[in-house]
C-alpha positions in Angstrom: -21.1 -11.3 -25.0 -22.2 -13.2 -21.9 -20.8 -16.8 -21.4 -23.2 -19.7 -21.1 -24.4 -20.6 -17.6 -27.3 -22.2 -15.7 -29.8 -19.9 -14.0 -31.8 -20.9 -10.9 -34.2 -18.9 -8.7 -34.5 -20.6 -5.3 -37.5 -19.8 -3.1 -35.8 -19.9 0.3 -32.5 -18.9 1.9 -31.4 -22.5 2.6 -32.1 -23.4 -1.0 -30.1 -20.5 -2.2 -27.2 -21.5 0.1 -27.4 -25.0 -1.3 -27.2 -23.8 -4.9 -24.4 -21.4 -4.2 -22.3 -24.2 -2.6 -21.6 -25.6 -6.0 -18.3 -24.7 -7.7 -18.8 -21.9 -10.2 -22.0 -20.6 -8.7 -22.5 -16.8 -8.2 -25.2 -14.9 -6.5 -27.4 -12.5 -8.5 -28.9 -9.6 -6.4 -29.3 -6.4 -8.3 -26.8 -7.5 -10.9 -25.2 -4.1 -11.6 -21.8 -5.5 -10.9 -22.3 -9.2 -11.7 -23.4 -8.5 -15.3 -20.3 -6.5 -16.0 -18.1 -9.2 -14.5 -19.8 -11.8 -16.7 -19.4 -9.8 -19.9 -15.7 -9.1 -19.1 -15.2 -12.8 -18.0 -13.5 -11.8 -14.8 -14.1 -15.2 -13.3 -15.6 -18.5 -14.5 -19.3 -18.9 -14.0 -21.3 -22.1 -14.3 -24.4 -21.1 -12.5 -26.1 -17.8 -11.6 -28.3 -18.0 -8.5 -31.0 -15.3 -8.4 -32.0 -14.1 -5.0 -35.0 -12.2 -6.3 -37.5 -14.7 -4.9 -36.5 -14.1 -1.3 -38.7 -11.3 0.1 -37.3 -11.7 3.6 -34.0 -10.2 2.2 -35.8 -6.9 1.4 -36.9 -4.0 3.5 -35.8 -1.9 6.5 -37.0 -1.6 10.1 -36.0 -0.2 13.4 -34.8 -2.7 15.9 -36.1 -3.0 19.4 -33.0 -1.4 20.8 -33.4 1.6 18.4 -30.9 0.5 15.8 -31.6 -0.3 12.1 -32.0 -3.6 10.2 -31.5 -3.5 6.4 -32.3 -6.5 4.2 -29.5 -7.2 1.9 -31.7 -6.9 -1.2 -32.9 -3.4 -0.3 -32.2 -1.0 -3.1 -29.7 1.8 -2.6 -32.4 4.3 -3.5 -34.6 3.0 -0.7 -31.8 3.3 1.8 -31.0 6.9 0.6 -34.6 8.0 0.9 -35.8 6.2 4.0 -37.1 8.6 6.7 -35.4 6.8 9.6 -32.0 6.7 7.8 -32.3 10.4 6.9 -33.2 11.3 10.5 -30.8 9.1 12.6 -28.2 7.7 10.2 -27.5 10.7 7.9 -24.1 9.6 6.8 -25.5 6.3 5.4 -28.2 8.2 3.5 -25.6 10.5 2.0 -23.4 7.5 1.0 -26.2 5.6 -0.6 -27.2 8.7 -2.5 -23.7 9.1 -3.9 -23.6 5.7 -5.6 -23.6 5.9 -9.4 -26.7 7.2 -11.2 -30.4 7.1 -10.3 -30.8 4.0 -12.5 -28.0 2.2 -10.7 -29.3 3.1 -7.2 -32.8 1.8 -8.1 -31.4 -1.5 -9.3 -28.4 -2.0 -7.0 -28.7 -3.5 -3.6 -27.0 -2.7 -0.3 -25.7 -6.2 0.0 -24.3 -6.1 -3.5 -22.7 -2.8 -2.9 -20.7 -4.3 0.0 -19.7 -7.4 -2.0 -18.8 -5.9 -5.4 -15.6 -6.8 -7.1 -12.6 -4.4 -7.6 -12.7 -1.8 -10.3 -8.9 -1.8 -11.0 -8.5 -1.6 -14.8 -5.8 -4.3 -14.7 -8.2 -6.7 -12.9 -11.1 -5.8 -15.2 -9.2 -6.4 -18.4 -7.0 -9.2 -19.9 -4.1 -8.8 -17.5 -3.6 -11.9 -15.3 -2.8 -10.0 -12.2 -2.2 -11.3 -8.6 -5.9 -11.1 -7.8 -6.7 -13.3 -10.8 -4.1 -15.9 -10.0 -1.1 -14.3 -11.8 2.2 -13.2 -10.3 2.2 -9.4 -10.7 0.3 -6.4 -9.5 0.6 -4.3 -12.7 -0.5 -1.2 -10.9 2.8 -1.0 -9.0 4.7 0.2 -12.1 1.7 1.1 -14.3 -1.2 3.5 -14.4 -1.9 3.8 -10.7 -3.4 7.3 -10.3 -6.7 5.9 -8.9 -5.2 3.2 -6.8 -4.7 2.9 -3.0 -2.3 4.7 -0.6 -3.0 2.4 2.4 -3.2 -1.3 3.0 -1.6 -2.6 -0.2 1.1 -4.4 1.8 3.3 -4.3 -1.3 1.0 -6.8 -2.9 -2.2 -5.3 -4.4 -3.3 -1.7 -4.5 -6.9 -1.8 -5.4 -9.3 0.5 -3.7 -12.6 -0.8 -2.3 -15.3 0.6 -4.6 -18.2 0.8 -2.2 -19.6 4.1 -0.8 -21.9 2.4 1.7 -19.2 0.2 3.2 -17.3 3.1 4.8 -20.5 4.6 6.1 -21.7 1.3 7.6 -18.3 0.7 9.1 -18.3 4.1 10.7 -21.7 3.2 12.2 -20.1 -0.1 13.6 -22.5 -2.2 11.5 -22.7 -6.0 11.4 -23.5 -8.2 8.4 -25.6 -11.3 9.1 -24.4 -14.2 6.9 -26.2 -17.4 6.0 -24.2 -20.4 4.8 -23.9 -24.2 4.8 -22.8 -24.1 8.5 -25.6 -21.9 9.6 -25.9 -18.2 10.4 -23.2 -16.0 11.7 -22.8 -12.3 12.4 -19.6 -10.5 11.1 -18.7 -7.0 12.2 -17.9 -5.0 9.0 -14.5 -4.2 10.6 -13.7 -7.9 10.0 -15.8 -8.5 6.9 -13.3 -7.3 4.3 -10.0 -9.0 3.5 -6.7 -7.2 3.0 -4.4 -8.5 0.2 -1.7 -9.5 2.7 -4.2 -12.0 4.1 -5.6 -13.3 0.8 -4.9 -11.5 -2.4 -7.7 -13.3 -4.3 -10.6 -12.5 -1.8 -12.4 -9.3 -1.0 -14.6 -10.5 1.8 -14.7 -13.3 4.4 -17.6 -15.0 2.7 -17.0 -18.7 2.1 -18.5 -20.8 -0.7 -22.3 -20.9 -0.3 -22.5 -17.9 2.1 -24.6 -14.8 1.4 -25.3 -11.6 3.3 -28.9 -11.6 4.4 -29.1 -8.4 6.3 -27.1 -5.5 7.9 -27.7 -4.4 11.4 -26.6 -1.0 12.8 -26.6 -0.4 16.6 -28.5 2.6 17.9 -26.5 5.8 17.7 -25.9 7.3 21.1 -27.1 10.8 22.0 -25.1 13.6 20.5 -24.1 11.5 17.4 -23.4 13.4 14.2 -22.5 11.6 10.9 -21.7 12.4 7.3 -20.2 11.0 4.1 -18.2 13.1 1.7 -17.1 11.8 -1.7 -14.7 13.5 -4.3 -14.7 12.1 -7.8 -13.6 13.2 -11.3 -17.2 13.6 -12.5 -20.4 14.4 -10.5 -22.1 11.1 -11.4 -21.2 7.6 -12.2 -17.6 7.8 -11.0 -16.2 5.9 -8.1 -14.5 7.8 -5.3 -11.1 9.3 -5.8 -11.3 10.0 -2.1 -14.0 9.9 0.5 -14.6 10.0 4.2 -17.4 8.7 6.5 -17.6 10.3 9.9 -19.6 9.1 12.9 -18.8 11.4 15.9 -20.5 11.5 19.3 -20.4 14.8 21.1 -20.9 15.8 24.7 -21.5 19.5 24.3 -18.7 20.7 22.1 -16.3 17.8 23.0 -15.9 14.7 20.8 -16.2 11.7 23.3 -16.0 9.0 20.6 -15.8 8.7 16.8 -15.1 6.5 13.9 -13.4 7.9 10.7 -13.4 5.6 7.7 -11.9 6.5 4.3 -13.0 5.4 0.8 -10.9 5.5 -2.3 -7.9 4.9 -0.1 -7.3 1.1 0.4 -8.4 -2.4 -0.6 -10.9 -2.2 2.3 -12.8 0.6 3.9 -9.9 2.2 5.8 -10.3 3.3 9.4 -8.1 6.2 10.2 -7.4 5.5 13.8 -4.8 8.3 13.7 -7.6 10.9 13.1 -9.8 9.3 15.6 -7.1 9.6 18.3 -6.4 13.2 17.3 -10.0 14.3 18.0 -11.1 11.9 20.8 -11.8 13.8 24.0 -11.2 17.2 22.4 -13.2 20.2 21.3 -12.9 20.6 17.5 -11.0 23.9 17.5 -9.1 25.0 14.5 -5.8 23.6 15.9 -7.3 20.2 16.7 -8.9 20.0 13.3 -5.6 21.0 11.6 -3.7 18.3 13.6 -6.4 15.7 12.7 -6.0 16.6 9.0 -2.3 16.1 9.2 -2.8 12.8 10.9 -4.9 11.3 8.1 -1.7 10.7 6.1 -0.1 8.5 8.9 1.1 5.3 7.3 0.3 6.3 3.7 2.4 4.7 1.0 1.5 6.5 -2.3 2.5 5.1 -5.6 4.1 7.1 -8.4 0.9 8.8 -9.6 -1.5 8.9 -6.7 0.4 11.1 -4.2 -2.2 13.8 -4.8 -4.6 11.8 -2.6 -2.8 12.8 0.6 -3.6 16.5 0.4 -7.0 15.6 -0.9 -7.8 13.5 2.2 -6.3 16.2 4.4 -8.5 18.8 2.9 -11.6 16.6 3.2 -10.9 15.9 6.9 -10.5 19.5 7.6 -13.7 20.6 5.9 -15.8 17.7 7.3 -14.6 18.2 10.9 -15.2 21.9 10.6 -18.7 21.2 9.3 -19.4 18.7 12.1 -18.2 21.2 14.7 -20.6 23.8 13.5 -23.8 21.7 13.7 
């Protein structure tokens, strides 16, 4: 049963920012995550601020430089099916198409997918864990088979639940944020917060701030991208493991690349070890095998999620082999 709360529907971004600046106010975009959080009483809510009357937050367009602008309220279905995304940002189209079910993709938004709350079953139930202000991460000694193997810092081992966040990070995207102090641009590399920095926050968004759009720079010539997701069931489930690749080739040689893991850490996790293993090299079988081994660099699996290491290794090997063959 939902708790009682006020509901407002501002008609401008400044009005929405003003409403969201109040204590206990939460933004409502597609609502596919917020409604669940309200039912489960994950956090106290005094006011729900609908963004649905802000048409400037919807839609997609090519930028003058050849990049891509995506309004934060654009549905995941629209992102997955947009011709420009399919043609030039294939990895993002694949990631958006992997989110949940068709119903969720039609309702859910790209901004909401970036900003959703953790899916850890201890966080989502009655346990007062560290992220909810308690003193214990119950996953450390509990049921942790779906938890992270990187970035926990001995503190909190959630995995970031978004599929689009790794793909956007691989494309070096930037989030435009509006708030009480004006507008700022935040690279997605710096948008998400590790538990060692603040265990109760997932993003850098301050009170009153909202994501209004995402911008992707133009991909260089020779760019190939992909997103691969492994999950227990074909639909609905979040990633057990996933990888977003954006690689730029000069002939058969990789001249630059970004490799970002999902289902691995509290944030979309850049595997710099894999990036270093392939940069400047042709993707031969030996190079790909070395890159697959490198993906486990720095991993700290818990008692029940060590299977993720060979899973990521296999995914890296298969996706780099596929990229090399294009």
